[in-house]
N, C-alpha and C positions, 0 to 999 in steps of 0.2 A: 304148374303146367302151362298156364296162360302166358307167363313170362317167356317160357321156352318157345311157344308158338310165335310170340311177337318177335323174338330174336331171330327165329328161323325165317319168318316172313321178311324181315328187314334184310337178312343175308341174301335171300332169294331175289329181292328187289334190287339190291346193289349189284348182284351178279348179272341179272338181266339188263340192267342199265349199262354195265361194262360191255356186254355182248352187243347191245344196241349201238353203243358208241363205236365199237370195232366195225360193225356193219356200215355205220355212217362213213367211216374212213374208207372202207372198201368202195362204197358207192361214189365217194368223192374223188378217189384217186385211181382205182384200177381201170385200165384201158385208156388212160389219159397220158399225155406227154408231160414229163416232169418240168420241162422248160416252159411250156405254156402255162402250167400251174404256178410257176415261180415258187416251187416247193422249197421252203426253207424252214429251219428249226433253230432253237436256241443252241443246240449242239448237234452238228451233223457231220457225217463222213461217209465215204464209200469204199468198197472193196471189190476188186475184180473177182467175179464168181466163176465164169467160164468164158475164157477168151475165144474159144472156137465157136461159141454161140452168141457172142457179143452180149453177155449177161453180166450185170453188176448188182451187188447189194448196196442199198443206200439206207443208212440209219439216220433218223431224225428224232430229236427230242422236242416235243411240242408242249412243254410245261408239265402238266400232270399225266401226259401220255407220251410214250415212246413208240415209234413204228420202225419197221424194217420193210423195205420194198425190194422186189425183184424187178429190175429195169432191163429191158431189152433195147439196146441201142441200135440206131440206124447203121447200116453197113458202110456209110460214108465216113465214119469215124467221128461224127459230131457227138456232143454230149447229150443230145436229145433222143427220144425214143418213145417207148410205151411201158407204163407200169403194168406188169403182168399179175402180181399178187402182193399182198402185204400181211404182216402180223403185227399185233399191237399188245402192249402192256400198259396198264394204268397204275400209276404210283401216287400214293397220297404223301403229303409232306415232302415233296421233292425239293432237293437243294440244288437249284439251278447252277450255282457256282461250284458245286462238287458233284459232277455227273456220275461218278462211280461209287458214291456213298450209299445209294439206294439200289433197289432191284433194277437191273439193266440187262441188255442183250449182250451176249458174248458169242464170238464167231469161231473159236477153236474148240469145238465140242466133239466128243467121241461117243458113238453109239455102237456098243459091242455087237449088236444084232445086224448092223449095217455099217461095217468098219470103213468102207471106202466112200460113203456118202458124205456130202457136206451137211453139217448139222448146226443149227442156231439154237441157243438156249438162253434162258433167263436165270440170272444168279444174283446173289448179294455177296459182295466181298469188299474188304477194306482196300483203300488205295495202296498200291505197291505190292499187294499179295498176289502172287502168280500161281499158287498151289492149286491142285485139282479141287474143284467144287462140284457137287452134284447139282444139276440143273433143276430148277423148280418146274419149268415147262420147257419143252423142246420140240423142234420141228426139223425134219429132214427135208432137203430140197429135192423135189422131183424135177430134174433138169429137162426131161422130155416135155412135160406138161407146163414147166415154168411156174410151179406152185409150191407152197409150203404144205407139208403133210405132218400133222401133229403126231408125235410119238408118245406112248404112255409107259415106257419102261425106262430104266436108269440110264441117264446120259451124264457124262462128266465133262467139265469145261476147264480150260486153262487160259490164263492171260499172257502166257509167254510166247515169244517167237515173232512178234510183229515189228521189231525194231530194225533199223537199217534202211539201206537203199531199196528201191523197187527193182526187183530182179526180173520183172515181166511175168512171173508165175501167177497162178490164180488159185482160188480156194479148192477147186477140183483137184489140181495137182498137189496141193498141200494135204488134202484129205488122203490121197493115195500114199503120199510120203509118210504121214504119221501112222497110217494103218500098217505099213510095212514093218514097223518096229515090233509087231507081234505082241505088244503089251497094251491092253485097253487104257486109253488116256495118256500114253507115253508120247508126248509131242516132240521131244527132243532130248538131248543129253542133260539139259538142266532141269527137266521135270522130275519130280520125286513121287 
């Protein structure tokens, strides 16, 4: 019984350390300009979230942690603006040269209870696998409040559909498009 208590205490300590680290990232980044912070990671990219509100998602791999931020850009079209919110995952034994080998964020996720919402999830999948995978954690994006809202029900994610030229659309448009299929998690004709 003592061993069980020790393991439980260690798990609780690690969980609280992870929450504390996430709060540190929030204090460090939210409300600040990503240009002023010179925010960079080992692996980073951005996706247009809602072009009518000048919002973008930016994903950064910071070694043992990965974060996704909601950035509201200035109306003048510059790449600078304000970080409105962020979510984070902490990954042990991260393989920097293979960013999709471990748990990572995915941006084509479907929540059957909110089919037209933009949803971000965390998954583990092998490189090249685009099949639907159930998210370990997921957040829907509240566009009005510019915040991530954690969801606690089943969400599926797919890695298909991001190839090709930028057609000017955004994730809001894509969410409505794949919700129109009428099949949870059906992102396009190639999804199974």
